[in-house]
N, C-alpha and C positions, 0 to 999 in steps of 0.2 A: 364362461369367461376364461380365457387363457390366462395363465399366471404371469406370462410375459407382458400382457397388454398393460401399459401404463409406464413401462421403462422407456426412457427417453434415449433413443438409438444414436441421435445426432449428437446430444451431449456427450454420451460416454464415447462415442467413436472419436470425437475431437479430443477428449482426454486422453484417449490411448495413442493417437497421433501425437500430440505434445510430448508426451512422456517417452515414447519410442524414439522420436527424434532427437529429443534432448540426450537420451542415453548414447546414441550414436555420435553426438556432437561432444559430449563429455569423453567417451572412448577416443575420440579424434585427438583430443587435447592430452589425455593421460588414460592409458589402456587400464592401469589399476583401479583408477577411480571409476572408469566406466562400468567396470565388472562390479564394483560396489554399489553403483547407482541402481545396476540391475538387479541385485539383491534387495535393495531398498524399495525397489518397484515391486518385486514380489511380496515383500512384507506389506506393502501398502493395499495391493490387491486382497490379500488375506484378510487383513483388518477391514478393508472395504465389503468383503462377504459377510463378515460378522455383522457390520452395521446393517447391510441390507436385510439380513434376516432377523434382526431384532425387533422388539415390538414397536408398533407405530408411535405410541406415545411415551417411549423410554427417553428421548432427549429432552422432550417438553418437560417431563416429570423430574429429570435429572439436571436440569439447567443450572439451578442455584448451587448444587454441588460441584458440577464441572466448573462453574465459574470462580467459586471460591477456591477450588483445587488449583486453577491456573494463577490465581493471584498469589496462593502460598508458594507456588513454584518460583514465580517472580522475585517474591521477598527473600526466598531461600538463596538466591543468588549473592546476596550481600555477604552472608558467612561462609558458603559453600562452593560458590562460583568460581570458575576458572578464567583467568584473563587470556583473552586470544586477540592479536592485534589491537591492543589498547582498550579493548571493552571487556568488562567482567560479566558477561551475559551468556555464558555457557556452563553446563554441567559436563564434568568429564568423568566416564566410567571405563577405566581400563584404556582400550584403544577407540572407545566410542565417545562421541560428544552429543549433547542434546540443548538445543535453544529452546527455552520454555516460552518465550515470547511467541513463538509461532503457534504454540497450542493455547496459549492464553486467549488469542483472538477467536478460537473457537467458542471457548467459554463465555466470552464478552457477546458474541452474536446470539447464542443460545439464551443467555440472560435477557439480553435486550428483547428478544422476539417474546420471550416468556411475559416480560412486564408491559410491552405495547399491547399484546393480546388480551390483557387483562380488561375486566368489565368496567373499571373505573379509570381507565387511561384517558386523558385528553391533554394535548400539549398546550392547550389554552388555559389551563390550570397550572399555578406555580409548582404546585407539589409533583405533579407529573413531569413537568420540565426539569426541576431540580434532581428528581430521582434517576430520570432518564440520563442526565448529565453526570450523574455520580456513578452510574454502571459503568460509563465509558471512562469517566474521568479518574476514578481510582485506579485502575491498571496503568492508565497513560502516565499519572504522576511517578508510580513505580519505576516505568520505563525510562521516564524523564531523569530519575535519580541515578539510574544505573551508570552512564547515561547511554540511550540508544536512540539517536535523534531520527535515523531511518525509520525506525519502527513506531517512533512517536508520531511520525507523519501519516502512517497508514492509519492511525486511530481517527483522524479527521475523516476516513471514508464512512464512518458511521452516519456522519450527518447528512449524507445523500439518502440513505435508508429512512432516516428521520424526517426529511424533507418530504418524503412520499406520504408519511403519517401525520403531517400537519405543521412541521417546523417551519417557521417564518423563513422567507427568502432573504430577509435582511442579514441573517447570519452570514450568508454566503458573500453578500454585498459588503458586510463590515471586514470579513476576513480578507476579500480581495483589495478593498480599499488599504488596509494596513499592510498587506504584502507589497502593493504597488508602491506606498510611501517608502517603505523600507529599501526596496531594491532601487528606486529612483534615487533615494538619497545616498545610495552607494556610487552611483554613477556620475552624479553633479553636485556642486555647491549645496548642502542642506538649506542655506539661506534662501536660494532661488525657489526650493521645494516650498518653503514656508511661505514666501511671497504668493506663489501660486495658489497655495491652499487658501490664503486670506482673499485673494480676488475672486476665487471660484465660489468660496462660501458667501461673499458679499453678493456676487451676481445673482446666486440661488435664492437668497434671503430677499433681495429686491424683487426679483421676478415673482415670488410666491407670497410677498408681504401681506397683502390684503385677504389671502385665502387662509393665512395661518392664525390661530388662536394664541395671542401673546399673554403668557402668564409666566409664572415663576418657574414653572416646570420646563416649559418651551424653551425659555431663555437659558436655563441651566444646562438643559440637554445639548442646546446648539454650540453654547461657549464651551461646555466640556468637551464635546467631540472636536472642535477646532483646537483647543489646547492640547488635546491628545495627539492629534496628528502632528501638530507642530512639535511637540515635546518628541514624539517618535523620530522626526526628520532630523532635530538636532542631536537626538541621542543616538542614531544609527551608527556614526564613525565611532563613537565610544563603545557601544556594544560590539562592534566588529574587533575592536581592539581587545577587548576583554576575552574573547574566544581563543582556544588553543590555537597555536600556529598552524597546525594542519587542517583545522576546520575553517580558519580565516583565509587561508590560501585557496581552498576549494572554492569558496564563494568569489574571490578575487579572480580566479581562473576564467570565470564567466566574462568578465570586463577586459582583463588583460590578455587574455588567450593562454593556452597551454604551454606554449613555447616560453612564455616567461617563467614558468615554473617546470621547465622539463626535467629538472633533476629531484623535484620534490612532488608536490600534489598534482602537477599536470602531466607527469609522466605517463600514468595509466591512460589518460584521455588522449594524449599525443599518439601513442602507438594503437589505441583502440580505433581512432579515427583513420590511422594509416592502414590499419587491417582491413577495415570496412571498405574504404576507398579503393584499396588494391583488388578488391574481389571484381569489380567491373560489374558488368551484367548478369554474366552467367557464373562468375565464381572461378576460382583456380581449381576446383576439384577436392573431393573428400580426401582428407588427409595431406593435401598438397599446399596449404597455406605457409608461406614462408614465415610471416609474423607469428601465426599460431603455433607452429611447429618448432620455431625458434624460442617459444615461451618468453616473448618479449613483454607481453602483457600481464602484470601480476593478477591473480584472481580471475583468470581468464575461463577458469572452469566453474566459476560461482557468479559473482555479480556482473562480470564483463562476458559472459558466455555468448552475447549477441555478436560480439566482434568475430567470434569463430564462425557463427552463421554467415555473417558478411563477407568474410574473406573466401570462405570455401564455397558458399552457395550463390553469392553474388546478390545483386539487386533483386532478382526474380525470386531466389529463395528466401531472403529476408522478407520481401513484400508477402510471399505465400505465408510465412509464418505469422506475420503481423495480421493478416486476413484471417488465419485460423483463431488468433486470440481474440480478435474483434467479434468474430462469429460466435465463439464460444461465450465470452461475456454477454453478448447481446441475447444469446439464447437463455442464460441464466436470468436475466432481467425479465425477459418474456415469460418464461415458466412462472417466475416469482409472482407476476402480475396475474397469472392464470389460477393461482392457487384460492381455493375457497376458504382456507385457514389462514387468519391473520398471522399466527406464530409462522406458519410455512413461507408466508410471504415476506415478513420481516427478515426472516433467516436468509431467505434466498436474495433480498435486496443487499443485506449487510454482506453476504458472500460475494456477490458480483462486484459490489463496490470496493472491497478489499483486492479483489483481482484487478480491478481497474486502477487502482492506485498504485499496486505493485508494478503493474505492466506500464503504465504511463512514466513513472518516475524511473524505473530501471532503463527502459528504452531511451528516455530523455537524458538520463545521466551517461550512458554509453556514447551518445551522439553529441555530447557537450551542451545540451540545453538545460541540463540541471545539475546542480552541485553534486559531487561524489558522495554517495551516503550507502550505508550497508543494506541495500534492498535487493533480495533475490528476486530472478524472473521465476514467477509461478510454473511448477512443474519442470522447469528447464534447468535452473541452476543446480550445480552439484549440492547435495546436502541431504542427508536422511530426515532430519527434522523438519525441513521446509516441505519435501516431497511428502511425508506421511501426513503433515498437518494439512497441506492443501487437499490431499487425496481425501482424508477424513470429511473434510468440509464438503467436498464434492459428492461423496457417497452419503453422507447425511442428508444432504439436499435432494439428490436424486431418490433417496429412499421416502423422504417427506413427499416429494412430487408422485412417486409410485402409490403411496397410501392415498394422497388426495384423489388422484385419477380412478382409484377402486373404491372410493368412499360413496356410500349411498346417499350420504346427507350434502 
């Protein structure tokens, strides 16, 4: 058997394509940052080689230590972190910065995979469910306290992996329902939303009245759910007013349009859309984008890097990039399902779901379909922490996949 058998060439090939194309686009925005990203890429490859030649069970055995280390790094931000752009979620060492939340995701993914692969795990048992939620919830609470809303949203990606392992689909239904009530209550009078909730609830109860077992638990659950939704509808305007001004405006941009906040929270989105739209079908050409080269979009080398692709490479280039991401993420999901080991499968599902969440939110944000949050585009946005962390997860999974394909069991 050749030692190269088991290496996923398609996955690694797409990883290289995304990273190299990213460096080219960052270089287009800023030559200095492009050169730095190339160095980060080299470091990531070096770390990747170390990971690939590590022992097969190393990450499974060390998952608890890596998980605790990630949480300690997050907690350490409160006394030692440096505030950048209004968020104290960075460590600064001389001219270098490090964002620990990116590495904490690795620890959570490993720890979750370790626990789920245990012999006593069953999400139908309360102990397993609560322990699983605690593994994800503890670092998520720290991230919320920083606060880093963008990274907090990414932690919901683990629910996708847990759904594969037996988590009830009701979790997604409830989450979707709460989010829908919140967003609708921002657009129309909350009183109308409450009336709609009561009417729909009454219709469902009447339709299923004879098939339901009516006792104190059922009555309490139904009435409590209705009161919760009505309370959320009425409380949404109050919650919005309590948010910091820039966060409130980022949400209002979705309803009032970016032109209403063109000098504040809508500025980025306005010029991002301008850059993407001006690219047309084939783009203006490499380093020929007027909006990009004029540096009209703040953070266009990090969170808004996709607008550079849209302006310089056009609809065709943007579509090819999206397809590359979709194929890459789909490949990770596919390989995860092919794993013989539960640990490998859960880690792969967690990794793919994190990529999917980052990709969906970032692209949606740049196109005005999602509020502006600090979510980098994996492998593509400038930043050593993000690139190294995603590269580490990439090589850890491909190492696990390689070991699985060469396992005799």
